[in-house]
LUMTIMAR-109960 format. One line per 8 residues: number of its first residue (from 1); their letters; for each residue x, y, z of N, C-alpha, C. Coordinates in Angstrom, 3 decimals, always signed. Example, Ala and Ser with C-alpha at 12.3 -4.5 7.8 and 13.67 -1.06 7.14 Angstrom:
// LUMTIMAR-109960
1> as> +13.190 -5.690 +7.800 +12.300 -4.500 +7.800 +13.200 -3.300 +7.800  +12.850 -2.250 +7.080 +13.670 -1.060 +7.140 +12.900 +0.030 +7.870
END
This chain:
// LUMTIMAR-109960
1> mptfpiry> -17.784 +7.484 +31.548 -17.577 +7.709 +29.984 -17.850 +6.668 +29.176  -18.395 +6.736 +28.003 -18.999 +5.723 +27.391 -18.159 +5.107 +26.382  -17.989 +3.989 +26.054 -16.744 +3.060 +25.509 -16.807 +3.101 +23.894  -15.178 +3.138 +23.335 -15.655 +3.607 +22.093 -15.785 +2.684 +21.744  -16.921 +2.861 +20.496 -17.880 +1.935 +19.306 -17.040 +1.559 +18.576  -15.529 +1.007 +18.720 -15.036 +0.472 +17.792 -14.215 -0.823 +18.392  -14.723 -2.410 +18.097 -14.042 -3.323 +18.714 -12.729 -3.572 +18.124  -11.593 -3.426 +18.155 -10.407 -3.762 +17.425 -9.666 -4.573 +17.475
9> iepvfrpp> -9.481 -5.753 +16.474 -8.597 -7.114 +17.163 -6.998 -6.782 +16.911  -6.153 -6.580 +17.591 -4.994 -6.352 +17.519 -4.009 -7.411 +16.936  -2.771 -6.688 +15.987 -2.119 -5.357 +15.427 -3.208 -5.098 +14.763  -3.467 -4.053 +15.060 -3.941 -2.901 +13.629 -2.976 -1.860 +13.106  -3.313 -2.177 +11.488 -1.892 -1.432 +10.741 -2.342 -0.604 +10.319  -1.721 +0.438 +9.433 -2.551 +1.502 +8.533 -1.422 +2.434 +7.929  -1.417 +3.066 +6.553 -0.041 +3.685 +6.056 -0.335 +4.401 +6.695  +1.389 +5.453 +6.763 +1.612 +6.063 +7.298 +0.900 +7.626 +7.253
17> seadslil> +0.334 +7.206 +5.767 -0.385 +8.958 +5.645 -1.752 +9.101 +6.211  -2.019 +7.945 +7.006 -3.532 +7.802 +7.643 -3.108 +7.812 +9.353  -2.695 +8.707 +9.718 -1.977 +8.587 +11.022 -2.776 +9.314 +11.587  -3.792 +10.171 +11.279 -4.896 +11.236 +11.641 -6.129 +10.698 +11.442  -6.188 +9.306 +10.901 -7.798 +8.987 +10.390 -8.183 +7.854 +11.348  -9.345 +7.955 +11.580 -10.465 +6.845 +11.803 -10.158 +5.642 +11.243  -9.533 +4.559 +12.116 -9.465 +3.413 +11.863 -10.735 +2.527 +12.017  -11.414 +2.178 +10.874 -12.872 +1.488 +10.388 -12.549 +0.264 +9.918
25> pitngcsw> -12.446 -0.898 +10.965 -12.352 -2.235 +10.333 -13.375 -2.923 +9.660  -13.690 -3.215 +8.124 -14.533 -3.607 +7.879 -14.448 -5.785 +7.712  -12.944 -5.600 +8.094 -12.758 -6.838 +7.473 -11.864 -7.548 +8.737  -11.153 -8.431 +8.791 -10.070 -9.043 +9.739 -8.942 -9.637 +9.330  -7.654 -8.593 +9.310 -6.924 -9.767 +8.252 -6.889 -9.550 +7.061  -6.314 -10.568 +6.241 -6.251 -10.045 +4.835 -6.731 -11.073 +3.905  -7.391 -10.914 +2.956 -7.774 -12.500 +2.113 -7.172 -12.904 +1.119  -5.851 -12.802 +1.046 -4.724 -13.856 +0.228 -3.991 -14.362 +1.655
33> nkctycem> -3.410 -13.222 +2.110 -2.510 -13.583 +3.189 -0.974 -14.880 +2.883  -0.939 -14.635 +1.921 +0.343 -15.710 +1.381 +1.174 -15.190 +1.051  +1.199 -14.052 +1.124 +2.817 -13.278 +0.311 +3.781 -13.807 +1.422  +4.754 -14.242 +0.991 +6.046 -14.619 +2.192 +6.833 -13.257 +2.227  +7.043 -12.110 +2.472 +7.782 -11.072 +2.623 +6.685 -10.610 +3.828  +4.845 -10.958 +3.806 +4.358 -9.553 +4.630 +4.117 -10.170 +5.904  +4.265 -10.333 +7.082 +3.675 -10.374 +8.600 +2.723 -9.755 +9.060  +2.007 -9.265 +8.475 +1.157 -8.002 +9.241 +0.512 -8.441 +9.860
41> ytapqkkf> -0.344 -10.044 +9.136 -1.549 -10.635 +9.458 -1.809 -12.084 +9.734  -0.425 -12.515 +10.254 -0.188 -13.973 +10.391 -0.370 -13.793 +11.801  -0.442 -13.469 +12.800 -0.935 -13.654 +14.345 -2.300 -14.371 +13.446  -2.223 -15.584 +14.783 -3.632 -16.760 +14.767 -5.492 -15.337 +14.893  -4.959 -14.499 +15.843 -6.595 -13.891 +15.802 -6.667 -13.033 +14.349  -5.617 -12.989 +13.823 -5.915 -12.142 +12.343 -6.504 -13.245 +11.172  -7.120 -13.988 +11.410 -7.464 -14.805 +10.365 -8.742 -14.091 +9.661  -8.529 -14.247 +8.363 -9.300 -13.547 +7.385 -10.717 -13.956 +7.512
49> alrdedet> -11.880 -12.596 +8.191 -13.159 -12.485 +8.082 -13.944 -11.652 +7.937  -14.860 -11.796 +7.590 -15.782 -10.236 +7.166 -16.607 -9.637 +8.260  -16.335 -8.287 +9.190 -17.000 -7.576 +10.142 -18.702 -8.357 +10.274  -19.033 -8.218 +10.728 -20.735 -8.277 +10.984 -21.205 -6.664 +10.272  -21.666 -7.067 +9.577 -22.656 -5.472 +8.873 -23.102 -4.970 +10.142  -24.076 -5.560 +10.480 -24.379 -4.860 +11.845 -24.250 -4.644 +13.131  -22.895 -4.997 +13.498 -21.888 -4.127 +14.180 -21.262 -3.033 +13.609  -20.838 -3.340 +12.242 -20.252 -2.210 +11.933 -20.849 -0.803 +11.699
57> lesirrlg> -22.095 -1.101 +10.575 -22.821 +0.239 +10.987 -23.610 +0.800 +11.969  -23.398 -0.205 +13.239 -23.794 +0.313 +14.602 -22.626 +1.460 +15.176  -21.643 +0.565 +14.971 -20.527 +1.228 +15.118 -20.354 +2.840 +14.842  -20.769 +2.849 +13.370 -20.821 +4.430 +12.336 -21.826 +5.227 +13.235  -22.816 +4.394 +13.487 -23.867 +5.416 +13.778 -23.847 +6.054 +15.382  -22.961 +4.816 +16.220 -22.688 +5.717 +17.619 -21.471 +6.635 +17.296  -20.476 +6.412 +16.587 -19.747 +7.168 +15.996 -20.168 +9.073 +15.831  -21.159 +8.949 +15.264 -21.952 +10.293 +15.287 -22.330 +10.846 +16.126
65> qgygrgvq> -23.165 +9.679 +16.908 -23.231 +10.559 +18.510 -22.518 +10.847 +18.719  -21.171 +10.383 +19.128 -20.173 +10.948 +19.739 -19.004 +12.083 +19.282  -19.269 +11.641 +17.767 -18.066 +12.812 +17.760 -18.482 +13.634 +16.531  -19.631 +13.267 +15.719 -20.633 +14.078 +14.808 -19.300 +14.670 +13.509  -19.113 +15.853 +13.440 -18.884 +16.411 +12.184 -17.105 +16.461 +12.831  -16.195 +15.440 +13.855 -15.091 +15.735 +14.458 -14.492 +14.802 +13.801  -14.860 +14.000 +13.155 -13.940 +13.025 +11.861 -13.981 +13.268 +10.689  -12.424 +13.681 +10.173 -12.604 +13.906 +8.874 -11.724 +12.497 +7.926
73> rvflgdgd> -11.419 +12.261 +8.776 -10.746 +11.190 +7.236 -10.821 +9.540 +7.944  -11.430 +9.160 +6.834 -11.736 +7.332 +7.661 -10.627 +6.141 +6.582  -9.925 +5.031 +7.450 -9.085 +4.416 +6.836 -10.156 +3.289 +7.199  -10.302 +2.167 +6.207 -11.316 +1.694 +6.090 -10.427 -0.069 +6.293  -10.578 -0.886 +7.725 -9.562 -1.752 +7.863 -10.216 -3.270 +7.168  -9.349 -4.023 +7.405 -7.914 -4.281 +7.950 -7.135 -4.307 +6.606  -6.736 -5.426 +6.313 -6.143 -5.598 +4.781 -6.511 -5.158 +3.508  -7.753 -5.511 +3.814 -8.043 -5.520 +2.398 -10.059 -5.088 +2.028
81> amalstrr> -10.214 -3.737 +2.120 -12.171 -3.697 +2.415 -12.410 -3.886 +1.453  -11.494 -3.937 +0.050 -12.357 -4.074 -1.270 -13.072 -6.160 -1.064  -12.395 -6.749 -0.789 -13.074 -8.072 -0.497 -14.771 -8.172 -0.208  -15.277 -7.251 +0.286 -16.660 -6.716 +0.141 -16.778 -6.696 -1.359  -18.139 -7.031 -0.941 -18.976 -7.005 -2.001 -19.553 -5.376 -2.261  -19.559 -5.189 -3.498 -20.251 -4.079 -3.740 -21.113 -2.991 -2.629  -22.308 -4.261 -2.642 -23.403 -3.725 -2.000 -22.820 -3.372 -0.432  -22.313 -4.391 +0.123 -21.802 -3.838 +1.745 -21.127 -2.944 +1.631
89> lmavldai> -20.117 -2.527 +0.649 -19.187 -1.467 +0.921 -20.064 -0.209 +0.416  -21.376 -0.359 -0.279 -21.918 +0.800 -0.152 -22.773 +1.208 +0.997  -23.272 +0.049 +1.425 -24.047 +0.281 +3.124 -23.220 +0.968 +4.205  -21.599 +0.536 +3.541 -20.612 +1.172 +5.013 -20.848 +2.795 +4.361  -20.547 +3.275 +3.409 -20.116 +4.303 +2.929 -21.391 +5.254 +2.655  -22.426 +4.646 +2.744 -23.526 +5.345 +3.296 -24.282 +5.638 +4.400  -23.458 +4.865 +5.211 -23.375 +4.807 +6.734 -23.155 +5.935 +7.206  -21.946 +6.404 +6.766 -20.265 +6.941 +7.209 -20.807 +8.554 +6.835
97> rthlpgvr> -21.909 +8.650 +5.277 -21.991 +10.072 +4.967 -23.515 +10.703 +5.818  -23.779 +9.309 +6.693 -25.007 +9.857 +7.177 -25.044 +10.524 +8.447  -23.604 +9.221 +9.048 -24.048 +10.057 +10.347 -22.350 +10.759 +10.767  -21.306 +10.702 +9.687 -20.193 +11.163 +9.746 -19.711 +12.266 +8.847  -20.931 +13.470 +8.792 -20.678 +14.404 +7.765 -19.413 +14.998 +7.248  -18.895 +15.222 +8.321 -17.400 +15.781 +8.442 -16.549 +15.482 +7.483  -16.458 +13.947 +7.384 -15.706 +13.030 +6.553 -15.482 +13.504 +4.704  -14.243 +13.781 +4.719 -13.752 +14.395 +3.434 -12.797 +13.210 +2.575
105> rissyclp> -12.588 +12.260 +3.419 -11.874 +11.281 +2.750 -12.286 +9.929 +3.028  -11.794 +9.052 +2.540 -12.468 +7.471 +3.422 -11.201 +6.264 +1.806  -10.459 +6.031 +2.483 -9.587 +5.093 +2.240 -9.230 +3.585 +2.682  -8.657 +2.843 +1.745 -8.593 +1.982 +1.498 -6.936 +0.739 +1.190  -6.943 -0.204 +2.181 -5.827 -0.990 +2.257 -6.750 -1.818 +0.469  -6.346 -2.535 -0.704 -6.769 -2.881 -1.869 -5.940 -3.669 -2.154  -6.551 -5.472 -3.013 -5.571 -6.041 -3.492 -6.003 -5.768 -4.732  -4.650 -6.244 -5.521 -5.704 -6.145 -7.450 -6.894 -7.302 -7.121
113> rnvrsksv> -6.617 -8.826 -7.101 -7.673 -9.350 -6.651 -8.738 -9.000 -6.647  -8.748 -8.462 -5.660 -10.542 -8.022 -5.674 -11.189 -6.824 -6.011  -10.225 -6.278 -6.816 -10.396 -4.816 -7.790 -10.860 -5.976 -8.793  -9.919 -6.642 -9.290 -10.408 -7.056 -10.687 -12.390 -8.005 -10.394  -12.951 -8.303 -9.553 -13.968 -8.874 -9.206 -14.981 -7.840 -9.245  -14.565 -5.958 -9.462 -15.973 -5.730 -9.522 -15.556 -4.687 -11.073  -17.047 -4.220 -11.335 -16.712 -3.650 -12.564 -16.490 -2.081 -12.502  -15.996 -1.577 -13.480 -15.351 -0.248 -13.268 -17.370 +0.615 -13.024
121> adltglre> -18.139 +0.331 -13.241 -19.260 +0.819 -13.314 -19.616 +0.798 -11.507  -19.267 -0.504 -10.523 -19.068 -1.117 -9.181 -17.914 -0.135 -8.776  -16.622 +0.424 -9.332 -15.994 +0.998 -8.516 -16.473 +2.905 -8.897  -16.722 +3.302 -9.889 -17.041 +4.696 -10.224 -18.665 +4.714 -8.670  -19.150 +3.504 -9.140 -20.299 +3.862 -7.632 -19.407 +3.958 -6.163  -18.820 +3.360 -6.448 -18.035 +2.965 -4.458 -17.293 +5.273 -4.490  -16.456 +4.793 -5.286 -15.469 +6.734 -5.754 -16.899 +7.223 -5.549  -18.140 +7.328 -5.836 -19.269 +8.618 -5.527 -19.800 +8.699 -4.226
129> aglslayv> -19.705 +7.671 -3.592 -20.570 +7.110 -2.477 -18.977 +7.488 -1.287  -17.712 +7.964 -1.647 -16.894 +8.376 -0.820 -15.576 +7.627 -1.090  -15.287 +6.222 -1.616 -13.846 +5.910 -1.485 -13.499 +6.896 -2.338  -12.240 +7.933 -1.941 -11.880 +8.732 -2.838 -10.260 +7.796 -2.945  -9.236 +6.652 -2.334 -8.112 +6.479 -2.493 -7.948 +5.306 -1.865  -6.853 +4.535 -2.720 -6.716 +2.830 -2.682 -4.997 +2.781 -2.372  -4.926 +2.249 -1.593 -3.399 +2.101 -1.579 -3.088 +0.521 -2.205  -2.357 +0.439 -3.032 -2.281 -0.906 -3.854 -0.766 -1.208 -3.301
137> gtesgdde> -0.683 -2.335 -2.827 +0.805 -2.765 -2.460 +0.978 -3.787 -3.737  +1.653 -3.215 -4.719 +2.328 -4.158 -5.690 +3.248 -4.942 -5.875  +4.114 -4.162 -5.170 +5.633 -4.988 -4.457 +6.193 -4.817 -6.008  +6.160 -5.675 -6.912 +7.080 -5.629 -7.777 +6.180 -5.761 -9.292  +7.107 -5.140 -10.254 +6.112 -5.490 -11.793 +6.662 -6.631 -12.459  +7.705 -7.757 -11.285 +8.235 -8.645 -12.430 +7.802 -9.417 -11.997  +7.233 -10.724 -12.901 +6.523 -11.897 -12.809 +7.360 -12.908 -11.538  +8.736 -13.200 -12.142 +9.097 -14.012 -11.545 +9.313 -13.698 -9.765
145> vlrkvnkg> +9.705 -12.330 -9.890 +9.633 -11.954 -8.582 +8.363 -12.183 -7.595  +7.179 -11.702 -8.012 +5.742 -11.794 -7.930 +5.596 -13.177 -7.617  +6.039 -14.384 -8.604 +5.740 -15.931 -8.157 +7.001 -16.017 -7.066  +8.213 -15.794 -6.672 +8.988 -16.252 -5.978 +8.442 -16.007 -4.693  +7.590 -15.178 -4.365 +7.813 -14.670 -2.840 +5.351 -14.970 -2.943  +5.206 -15.270 -4.147 +3.471 -15.911 -3.509 +2.891 -14.760 -3.367  +2.948 -13.863 -4.499 +2.177 -12.533 -4.352 +0.227 -12.929 -5.191  +0.749 -14.012 -6.138 -0.522 -13.985 -6.698 -1.086 -13.184 -7.393
153> etfettrd> +0.152 -12.681 -7.881 -0.698 -11.735 -9.333 +0.594 -11.375 -10.213  +0.158 -10.517 -11.305 +1.488 -10.870 -12.159 +1.160 -9.184 -12.638  +2.222 -9.278 -13.762 +2.306 -7.725 -14.111 +0.822 -7.000 -14.262  -0.023 -8.450 -15.339 -1.297 -7.731 -16.438 -2.353 -7.912 -14.946  -2.255 -8.580 -14.227 -3.436 -8.577 -13.608 -3.219 -7.665 -12.645  -2.067 -6.669 -12.061 -1.679 -5.470 -11.509 -2.296 -4.236 -12.215  -1.731 -4.374 -13.659 -2.036 -3.363 -14.563 -3.778 -3.355 -14.501  -4.423 -4.207 -14.757 -5.765 -4.257 -15.081 -6.188 -3.448 -13.976
161> aldklgaa> -5.989 -3.973 -12.651 -6.897 -3.507 -11.560 -6.398 -2.186 -11.328  -5.232 -1.563 -11.504 -4.729 -0.041 -11.483 -5.496 +0.561 -12.043  -5.350 -0.284 -13.680 -6.243 +1.044 -14.901 -7.795 +1.021 -14.581  -9.110 -0.254 -13.829 -9.884 -0.066 -13.715 -9.775 +0.942 -12.210  -9.267 +0.757 -11.781 -9.033 +2.124 -10.322 -9.032 +3.677 -10.876  -7.968 +3.587 -11.701 -8.078 +4.870 -12.509 -9.417 +5.287 -13.319  -9.709 +4.093 -13.949 -10.624 +4.685 -14.805 -12.281 +5.293 -14.031  -12.412 +4.723 -12.604 -13.395 +5.153 -11.779 -13.207 +6.318 -11.249
169> gitrsvml> -12.186 +6.953 -11.479 -11.475 +7.809 -10.627 -10.841 +7.912 -9.087  -10.493 +7.043 -8.665 -10.251 +6.815 -7.194 -8.707 +6.743 -7.247  -8.266 +7.461 -6.441 -6.665 +7.228 -6.446 -6.093 +6.651 -6.180  -5.073 +6.458 -7.077 -4.083 +4.923 -6.558 -2.912 +5.317 -5.878  -2.560 +5.096 -4.566 -1.334 +4.711 -3.561 -0.774 +4.154 -4.114  +0.437 +3.888 -5.129 +1.361 +2.233 -5.421 +1.966 +2.144 -4.083  +2.493 +1.076 -3.817 +3.619 +0.853 -3.238 +4.248 -0.516 -3.690  +6.157 -0.315 -3.492 +7.087 -1.132 -4.204 +7.943 -1.208 -3.410
177> lnglggpt> +8.376 -2.831 -3.883 +9.551 -2.863 -2.377 +10.760 -3.217 -3.606  +11.598 -2.233 -2.836 +12.612 -1.946 -2.801 +13.859 -3.204 -2.330  +15.067 -4.228 -3.572 +15.665 -5.097 -2.691 +14.572 -6.500 -2.588  +13.507 -6.330 -3.022 +12.612 -7.504 -2.868 +12.843 -9.052 -4.023  +13.771 -8.907 -4.874 +14.361 -9.219 -5.726 +15.750 -10.077 -5.146  +16.116 -9.273 -4.198 +17.726 -9.816 -3.802 +18.420 -9.669 -5.497  +20.272 -10.039 -5.058 +20.551 -9.662 -6.293 +20.876 -10.355 -8.005  +20.077 -11.377 -7.607 +20.168 -11.822 -9.024 +18.801 -11.288 -9.618
185> lsrahaen> +17.683 -11.126 -9.300 +16.706 -9.824 -9.727 +16.439 -9.042 -9.839  +17.232 -7.914 -9.228 +17.638 -6.749 -8.970 +17.133 -5.635 -10.092  +18.115 -6.106 -11.504 +17.323 -5.265 -12.325 +15.958 -5.736 -12.999  +15.562 -6.707 -13.234 +14.579 -7.457 -13.785 +13.252 -6.349 -12.705  +13.993 -6.771 -11.745 +12.450 -5.847 -10.481 +12.437 -4.570 -10.318  +13.366 -3.829 -10.712 +13.661 -2.681 -11.365 +13.007 -1.833 -12.435  +13.307 -2.693 -12.995 +12.910 -2.342 -14.809 +11.350 -2.253 -14.963  +10.320 -4.116 -14.304 +9.519 -4.022 -14.532 +8.316 -3.319 -13.554
193> sarlanat> +8.893 -2.881 -12.513 +8.674 -1.999 -11.771 +7.936 -0.897 -12.262  +9.125 -0.328 -12.866 +8.932 +1.313 -13.742 +7.982 +0.838 -14.952  +8.419 -0.565 -15.503 +7.681 -0.232 -16.250 +5.471 -0.489 -16.200  +5.719 -0.951 -14.881 +4.399 -0.947 -14.520 +4.039 +0.418 -14.401  +4.504 +0.918 -13.492 +4.225 +2.134 -12.852 +3.677 +3.615 -14.514  +4.810 +2.900 -15.392 +4.676 +4.096 -16.876 +3.751 +3.480 -17.237  +3.016 +2.198 -17.122 +1.738 +1.848 -17.817 +0.333 +2.167 -16.768  +0.455 +2.409 -16.335 -0.710 +2.742 -15.184 -0.598 +4.640 -14.769
201> qpeflatl> +0.523 +4.725 -14.479 +0.620 +6.181 -14.063 -0.418 +7.199 -12.973  +0.304 +6.227 -11.924 -0.828 +5.832 -10.523 -0.454 +7.284 -9.929  -1.029 +8.016 -9.537 -1.473 +9.344 -8.895 -0.187 +9.119 -7.495  -0.045 +8.503 -6.991 +1.104 +8.340 -5.653 +2.035 +7.058 -5.806  +3.131 +7.368 -5.757 +4.360 +5.803 -5.698 +5.150 +6.180 -4.511  +5.596 +5.165 -4.230 +6.059 +4.953 -2.620 +6.932 +3.776 -2.733  +8.186 +3.917 -2.236 +9.012 +2.801 -2.279 +9.292 +2.460 -0.999  +9.463 +1.185 -0.497 +9.542 +0.669 +0.879 +11.013 -0.259 +0.552
209> vvsfpqge> +12.059 -0.470 +1.487 +12.884 -1.669 +1.830 +12.358 -3.056 +2.384  +12.370 -3.999 +1.589 +12.162 -5.102 +2.406 +12.738 -5.333 +3.323  +11.927 -5.801 +4.734 +12.354 -6.128 +5.664 +11.526 -6.920 +6.548  +12.229 -8.059 +7.726 +12.117 -9.024 +8.301 +11.896 -9.095 +9.307  +11.525 -8.343 +10.161 +11.251 -7.755 +11.669 +11.346 -9.566 +12.361  +10.608 -9.986 +11.696 +10.181 -11.411 +12.652 +10.744 -12.419 +12.280  +12.115 -12.182 +11.626 +12.962 -13.375 +10.596 +12.411 -13.521 +9.341  +13.616 -14.052 +8.589 +13.410 -14.370 +6.893 +12.771 -15.619 +6.627
217> erfragfp> +12.470 -16.743 +7.747 +12.448 -18.018 +7.766 +11.132 -18.067 +6.217  +9.770 -17.983 +6.720 +8.532 -17.715 +5.915 +9.059 -17.480 +4.632  +9.892 -16.554 +4.083 +10.247 -15.743 +3.062 +11.186 -16.794 +2.503  +12.196 -16.946 +3.227 +13.105 -17.712 +2.578 +12.734 -19.289 +1.547  +11.314 -19.680 +2.115 +11.159 -21.248 +2.489 +10.340 -21.202 +0.991  +10.043 -20.638 +0.383 +9.714 -19.745 -1.262 +10.720 -19.420 -2.183  +11.865 -19.147 -1.434 +12.724 -17.932 -2.047 +14.071 -18.261 -1.702  +14.576 -19.622 -1.850 +15.623 -20.104 -0.764 +17.198 -19.049 -1.017
225> ewepldlp> +17.131 -18.676 -2.619 +18.570 -18.350 -3.128 +18.739 -17.075 -2.974  +17.274 -16.530 -2.125 +17.515 -14.480 -2.009 +18.204 -14.682 -1.164  +18.899 -13.313 -0.965 +19.874 -12.513 -0.140 +20.288 -10.926 +0.114  +19.769 -10.342 +0.941 +19.621 -8.768 +1.133 +20.706 -8.354 +0.152  +20.273 -6.977 -0.465 +20.656 -6.192 -1.095 +21.597 -5.363 -0.117  +22.996 -5.233 -0.667 +23.467 -4.019 +0.697 +23.324 -2.731 +0.156  +23.868 -1.603 +0.929 +23.392 -0.118 +0.480 +24.096 +0.109 -0.640  +24.703 -0.025 -1.232 +25.171 +0.184 -2.632 +24.354 -0.564 -3.312
233> alfremet> +23.814 -1.828 -3.568 +23.386 -2.309 -4.208 +21.698 -1.769 -4.413  +20.987 -1.523 -3.379 +19.890 -0.984 -2.814 +19.717 +0.217 -3.644  +20.881 +1.155 -4.004 +21.088 +2.185 -4.609 +20.694 +2.132 -5.984  +21.871 +1.546 -6.283 +21.767 +1.042 -7.904 +20.501 +0.456 -8.059  +19.712 -0.267 -7.480 +18.455 -0.801 -7.827 +17.636 +0.461 -7.661  +17.529 +1.448 -7.044 +16.658 +2.388 -7.206 +17.042 +3.275 -8.394  +18.430 +3.422 -8.803 +18.468 +4.464 -9.445 +18.455 +3.746 -10.805  +18.541 +2.665 -11.557 +17.378 +2.037 -12.481 +16.120 +1.976 -12.835
241> flqalelr> +15.707 +2.310 -11.534 +14.113 +2.227 -11.161 +13.772 +3.696 -11.742  +14.439 +4.644 -10.911 +14.168 +5.958 -11.063 +14.618 +6.145 -12.612  +15.080 +5.627 -12.978 +16.388 +6.111 -14.848 +14.979 +5.647 -15.747  +14.347 +4.895 -15.032 +13.632 +3.846 -16.415 +11.775 +4.434 -16.315  +11.952 +5.257 -15.186 +10.134 +6.233 -15.121 +9.949 +6.828 -16.168  +8.441 +7.431 -16.587 +8.238 +7.704 -17.466 +6.692 +8.488 -16.762  +7.400 +9.027 -15.704 +5.854 +9.682 -15.432 +5.156 +11.123 -15.613  +4.317 +10.801 -15.821 +3.873 +12.511 -16.410 +3.763 +14.262 -14.345
249> rtvfrsdh> +2.623 +12.880 -14.082 +2.516 +13.942 -12.533 +1.724 +12.910 -11.769  +3.461 +12.385 -11.423 +2.718 +11.363 -9.979 +3.944 +11.685 -8.818  +3.300 +11.939 -7.638 +3.869 +12.277 -6.216 +4.866 +10.737 -5.749  +6.024 +11.238 -5.446 +6.908 +9.863 -5.044 +7.271 +9.891 -3.833  +7.299 +9.238 -3.273 +7.677 +9.207 -1.566 +8.675 +8.457 -1.273  +9.831 +8.211 -1.102 +10.888 +7.188 -0.507 +11.458 +7.329 +1.009  +10.175 +7.611 +1.713 +10.402 +8.088 +3.087 +10.005 +6.927 +4.104  +9.219 +6.071 +3.993 +9.379 +4.721 +4.693 +9.919 +4.943 +5.769
257> asnwlvlk> +9.994 +4.123 +7.346 +11.037 +4.012 +8.147 +11.895 +2.802 +7.977  +11.606 +2.294 +6.844 +12.425 +1.199 +6.277 +13.848 +1.487 +5.519  +13.360 +3.213 +4.909 +14.086 +3.664 +3.732 +15.442 +4.183 +4.450  +16.643 +3.857 +4.254 +18.235 +4.423 +4.531 +17.849 +5.945 +3.906  +17.513 +6.483 +2.475 +17.753 +7.385 +1.746 +16.320 +7.929 +1.546  +15.681 +8.976 +1.867 +14.928 +9.668 +2.189 +15.096 +10.474 +0.695  +13.687 +10.408 +0.004 +13.558 +10.815 -1.420 +12.388 +11.343 -1.201  +11.675 +12.507 -2.052 +10.380 +12.972 -1.956 +10.362 +13.889 -3.405
265> gtlgaekd> +9.227 +13.831 -4.054 +9.137 +14.374 -4.952 +8.444 +14.800 -6.171  +8.465 +15.150 -7.539 +7.135 +15.141 -8.312 +7.989 +14.657 -9.402  +7.112 +13.105 -9.844 +7.825 +12.721 -11.447 +6.721 +12.672 -12.302  +7.058 +13.197 -13.675 +8.760 +13.389 -13.775 +9.488 +14.296 -13.340  +8.770 +15.956 -13.298 +9.466 +16.736 -13.210 +10.653 +16.887 -11.814  +10.925 +16.759 -11.211 +11.928 +16.259 -10.548 +12.742 +15.037 -10.602  +12.447 +14.381 -12.039 +13.314 +13.039 -11.806 +14.640 +13.003 -11.889  +15.137 +14.232 -12.566 +16.652 +14.540 -12.624 +17.680 +14.667 -11.190
273> rllaqvrt> +16.458 +15.974 -10.354 +17.180 +16.141 -8.721 +17.014 +14.614 -7.754  +16.104 +13.713 -8.173 +16.063 +12.475 -7.448 +17.261 +11.652 -8.091  +17.322 +11.449 -9.215 +18.618 +10.589 -9.619 +19.866 +10.878 -9.256  +19.861 +12.573 -8.984 +21.046 +13.235 -8.730 +21.583 +12.773 -7.188  +20.164 +12.471 -6.312 +20.422 +12.376 -4.871 +20.628 +10.824 -4.832  +20.118 +10.076 -5.487 +20.813 +8.514 -5.491 +22.038 +8.235 -6.430  +22.533 +9.092 -6.931 +23.520 +8.925 -7.262 +25.018 +9.169 -6.360  +24.472 +10.172 -5.652 +25.411 +11.064 -4.772 +25.451 +9.647 -3.635
281> aiaapqna> +24.609 +9.073 -3.141 +24.805 +7.863 -2.445 +25.394 +6.928 -2.886  +25.357 +6.794 -3.758 +26.472 +5.483 -4.391 +27.797 +6.153 -4.558  +27.930 +7.123 -5.090 +29.089 +7.406 -5.315 +30.175 +8.193 -4.147  +29.206 +8.820 -3.194 +29.866 +9.676 -2.017 +28.651 +9.330 -0.659  +28.106 +8.110 -0.245 +27.780 +7.741 +0.991 +27.743 +8.742 +2.202  +28.636 +9.398 +2.037 +29.671 +9.908 +3.598 +28.825 +11.507 +3.178  +28.330 +11.705 +1.936 +27.106 +13.170 +1.698 +25.972 +13.255 +1.724  +25.593 +11.879 +1.685 +24.052 +11.711 +1.748 +24.167 +11.302 +2.990
289> plrpawmr> +22.375 +11.621 +3.013 +21.487 +12.124 +4.190 +20.866 +10.934 +4.753  +21.799 +9.967 +4.779 +21.596 +8.844 +5.269 +20.680 +8.834 +6.793  +19.822 +8.022 +6.598 +19.186 +7.877 +7.768 +19.769 +6.680 +8.642  +19.861 +6.946 +10.262 +20.712 +5.901 +10.999 +19.968 +5.037 +11.135  +19.994 +3.834 +11.330 +20.025 +2.481 +11.482 +19.136 +2.223 +12.587  +19.424 +3.058 +13.651 +17.928 +3.158 +15.038 +16.870 +3.990 +14.619  +17.122 +4.324 +13.426 +15.673 +4.871 +13.347 +14.636 +4.143 +11.997  +15.325 +2.767 +11.683 +14.528 +1.998 +10.928 +14.238 +1.231 +11.189
297> gl> +13.893 +1.324 +12.856 +13.090 +0.039 +13.840 +11.976 -0.118 +13.194  +11.143 -1.299 +12.940 +9.948 -1.487 +12.361 +9.354 -2.247 +13.341
END
């Protein structure tokens, strides 16, 4: 039996909604990789590098020979495929279109800084070539929280990137981290994250709960006063966030494994229902369908 034509460097990550997608690495690791809350690309073998272009294109060609129209979705890995030049991204997208004609969706993680290095015309060309969805880990809309966690972004730089993606017609899936500001910055984190969402109107919005499977040492080095929010405080932060949202038509999900309370709906049509669920969890947690701790393993 022939070997699978993609060389992976583990660990490999992808968004939950890409479970059925072909993972096609065109970079290794993350081009920033300084966020103190993120452990995804800290292993030595995940040091950032662009994949060899010839290797990538040959992998796509061989995939076409072996799988033809069987591949319908492709996720471009690792942490930020948008670090590639527009020319190199176009070469990858053109190869996918040529050799994998059954593909209907191509997506990628996306750092705001790398979007800002591309024009709207560049991004529009990438969308026309097949890149239809970008997962943007904004984490927070509060500048102080972003500074504390060494995100390397601000409210304005993130908004600019999201606006450019939207102008280009690329669907945006925005991720925020519940609890990232700790008790002292909880309200500012919630309110300014809502302000960012309101300003950009992303097509998808998701919240995760900040967690540290490998320990908090790296995170606390830059944010020594941080403390985790207990469940009531997490739910109050979510209530503040939802209350401040003024979204027209955004699919909202808070169903990642890290979340205690699963929330799903469309904002703003279902804002009142989602707020009622959160307020039940605050006032009567015994009546809320909270996820057991053993199911939150990451």
